N, C-alpha and C positions, 0 to 999 in steps of 0.2 A: 144565395140560393143553396138550398141542400144539395148534396151529391147522392146519385144512386149508383153504386158500385158492386162488384162481385165479392163476396167473402165466404170463409168456411164456417158453417154453423153446426153445432152439436145439439140437436133438439131433444134427446131423451137419452138417459143413461144406458150405455152399452151399445147404441145404435150408430151405425157408420155415420160419419160426418157426410155433409153435402154442402155444394155451392148454391147459395141463394144471393138474391138482391138485397142489399142493405142500404139504409137511408142514413147518410152522415150529415149532421146538421152543420151549418156554418159556426165558426167557433165563437163562444162567448167571452166574456171577461176572463182573462187568465188562461185562456185555451188556445189550441193550435191544430190545424188540420195538416197532416203529413201524407205526402204521397210515398206509399212504403215502396221500396225498391227490392228488398230481399227480407226473409224471415225465417229463422231456423225453426225446425221441428224439435220441441222440448218434450222430455217425459212429463213435464207439468202438464201440457196440453192433453195427453193421453189421461192423467188423472182427472182432469176436467171432464173428459168425454165419459170416463167410467164412473162419475160421481163421487170420487175420492176427495174432493175439495169442499164441495157443498151441492145442493140440489137446485141451484138458481137457474135451471135450464129455461130458455135456450141460451147456450154460451156462443160467443164469437171468439173463436180460438186463435192463437198466435200472440207471441210478445217478445220474441228475440229478434229485434228488427232494426234496420237502418233505412233511411230515406231523405227526402228533401221537404222542408217546410213548404207548404202550399199556401196557407193563409194563417194569419194570427188574429186573435180578438182583441177587444179594448184592454189597455193596461199592460200589454205585453211589450217590453222595452228590450229585452235581451235576445229576442229572435226576430228574423225577418224572412219573408219569402225566399226560397233558394237556399238557405242554410242547409248544410249536410249535418244530420244528426243521427245518434243512435238512441233508440227509446229505452227507458227504464221504468221500472214498476215501483221504485222508491223515490219519488220527488220530495225531498226533504222540506219540512215546513219552516225551519228557522226559529220557531217559537216555542216548541215542547220542551219539556224538561231535559231530554237528552240533548237537544240542539243547543239549550242555554249552557249545558255543561260542557259544551265544546266537542260533543260526540255525535255529530249529526249523522253518521253512519248507522246509529242506532234509532233514528227518528221514529217516534211512536205516533205521529200524525201526519203521514205523508198524504200527497195530494193525488187526486184523480180528476178527470173531466166531470163537470156537473151534469151536463146535458147527456141524454142516452143515446146511443145508436138504436135503430129499430129495423125490423122487417117492413116491407111495404105495406103491410096490414096494421102497423102500429105497434105490433109487439115488441117490448122492450128486451135488449139483448145485454147479456151480462159478459163483459169483455174479460177475457182471461187476464188475470193479475192486473186488471184495470187498464189494459191496452188495447187487445184485439187487433192483431196486425196480420192475419191471413186475409188481408183486405187491400183493395187497390189504394184507398185513402182512408185514414183513421184519425179519430178525434181523440186528443190526449190533453192533459194540464201541460202548460208551456213548460213547467219544471221536469216533465218527463223527457224532455229533449235535451241532449248533451251534444253540444257541437264538437266535431272532431275534424282532422284533416282529411279533405274529400279525395285524396289520392288512394286511401284504403277502399277496395271495392265493397260494396254492401253486403255481400254474400259472407264476407269475412269479418267485418267490422260489426255487423249486427249481432254475433255471437257473444259479444261482450254484454248483451242486453240480459242474459241470464246464466246459463249453464258454465259457459267458460269463465265467466267472471266469478261464479260461485267457487269454482276450483282454484282459479289463480289466487282469488282473495283468500281462500282457506289456508293456503300457504304462506302467502306474504303478508296479509293484514292479520287474520285471526291466529295463525301458528306462529307469526313472527320469524319464520326461517331466516337464519343468517349465513354467513360466510363460514365455510367449514362444518356445518351442521350435517348430521345424519337424519334421513327422512323415511318413512315408509308410508306408502298409500294403498290401502286396502279397496279394491274395486277400481278397474282400468277403464270404465266407459268414458264419455265425454268430460265429466266432472273430474274424475280421478285423474285422467291425463292431463287436464288443465292444471291440477294441483301438482303433478309431476313437472310440467312445464314452468310452473311458478316457483318451485322449489329450485330446479335449475337455474332460473333467472336470479334468484336471490343468493346463489352461490354455494349451495348444498353440495357437497362432495360425494356423499353416499345416498343414493336414492333407490329404495326397494320398492318394486311393483308387485303386487299380490292379487291374483285373479284366479278364476277357476278354468279360464280359456286360453290357450296358448296363443290364439290369433290377437287377442287383446294384449297379452304381454308382449308381443312382437310390436304392437302400435306403441306401447308404452316405452320401449326403447328408443323409439324415433323422437319422443318428447323429452328424453334425458334419464330414463332409468339405468342406473348402473348394475343392478341385481334384479333378478325375477324370481318369483316363487309361484308355482302352480299349487294352489291350496285345494284342489279337487280331492277329496277322499281323505285329507288330513284333518286329524282333530286340533282342537284349539292349541293344545300344548304344542304340537308339532309346528304350527304357524308362529307361535311365539319364539320357539327354539330357532326357527329359520330367521327370523329378524335379528335375534342376538348373535347368531352365527355370522351374520353379514356386518356385525358392528363390534367385532372383538369381545364378544359375550356380554356387552352392555345393554344393549337395546338401542333404538333410535332416539335421538332427542325429541323429535315430533313425529306422532303417527296420526295420519289423516284417514278417517273413516268415511269413505265415500259410497258406502252401502247403505248403513243405517239399520243394522239388525242387532240383537242382543248379543249373538255369538261374535260378530266382527268387532262390536265395540269392546267386549271382554279381551279379544286379541289385542286390540289397540291398548287397552289399559294395562295389561300384563306384559306386553311386548316392548314398551317404551323403556327408556333408561330411568333410573331412579331421579325424581324430581324433573321428569320429562312431561311433555304436552301430549294431550289427546285433543283433536279437533273432529268434532262430528259434524259433518257437511251432508252426508246421505240422510234423507229424510225418512224417520221410522213411520209406520203405520200406528193408529191410535191403540190398537190392542197390545202392542209389544211391551214387555216388561224385563227389567234386570232383576233377576232373582238371586238369592243366596249369595251375594257378593259381601264378603265380610267388611264391616264398617272399619276395622282396624287396617285393612289393607289401603283404604282411602288416605288414613292418616299416616301409615309407614311409608308409603311410596310416594308422598308429597307431589310436587308439581302442579299442573293446571289441567282442568277437565273443561273443555269449551266447546260451544256449539257456534256455527258459523252461519249467520244469516246473510245470504246473498254476498257471501265473501266479506262481510263486513265493508263493503265498498262505499265510497262516495263517489258517484258517477262523475261529477264535475272535476274531481282530482283524479280518479283512475282511468277513466275511458280515453281521455286525450294523451295520457302518458302511454298506455299500453298500446294504443294505435300508432304512436311515435315509434316505440320499440319494435312493433311488428314491421313498420316501414324500414326501419334501420336494419332488418334482418335478424334481430335478437330474439324475437318471439314468434314461433312458428304457427301463427293463427289459421294460416291457410290450410294446415293439415288436418284441421279438424272437419273440414268440408268433404264429406264422403260422397254425397250425390247432389245434384241440382235438379229441382223439379218444378212443375208448374202447380198452380192452385188445385188442380184436379188430382194431383198426386199425393195428398196429405194423408189419406187412409191407408194406401200402400205404404207410406213411410212409417206409419205406426207399426205396421207388420214387420218391416226392416228392422225397426228399433227393438221390438220384442224379441227378435231372433239374434240380436246382437250383431248385425251386419254392418251397422253404420256407427260412426261418432256422431255425425250430424247430417241430415237431410236438410236442405234449404230450398224454400220456395223463392223463386226469382220472378219479378214481375217484368 
């Protein structure tokens, strides 16, 4: 029988979200229904509400979640009711050209549930990132469920479903930060602080946090930053110089741009060491352009210029490992949880996010 549960729905661009009754069908072949226990409020959810992703309203928001499998559909053999899982929005197919090349973290044909979730009048909902987890129960493809150690509380474990994994992966997977490396992170919100935590975990010895907010820079220290730079009012050259001053005038081996603006990317490009790496994990808006960057500088500085999709993560590999590191006390995932709220607190959480008051607000069920 279908379930009728409460969920957070965005009906129109820019309008406040509302709690509505959502119909969740029984799982079909390859699908699973998950009882959501916690879901983080991610900036991507706000992008959906503002129409910044697409205009396929109404949206069912929420995607950074953990919970228990309630029921599985035909053909699902690797999940069972009661399994504790983190949801992910990149369920690899195993058959596309990226997967066949042995790089499934780039999978170009990821899975989502086939059946729609709907409002009670039959209106189909577009689930955020194919998940839709501001909801008591949600329908996903079974490949979107990754089993992890149930000792990790849902409010913490679920953060790996998006933003925290993006930052950790930008450092560990995309940037390949290694022992003794120097790293700078521009933008110290949730993603940037996760990149700092990842760099520390990987053995970086110099970690430079750059932001315009002293409060965020203090948070960054708690995740492992060894140097901080308040870039408010500084020109691009001054930020570059600050990075170089912290690294014996060379510049960091890896610079991670967690903002995603032309000016911060240029700071990363010129601030890194020769043959250093730039990782772009902050998401630019479509109108942004890089202008007047001499092509000779691309050639002369060498190195690698990378973008990081979801931290280039492979959920089946990364989620269980990172949860285990958290349980061992080696990865402070719990520090990202700034406030715990109910489903009716999502709209207020967007305001807290906009003001920079939180790293993560987490809905608990």
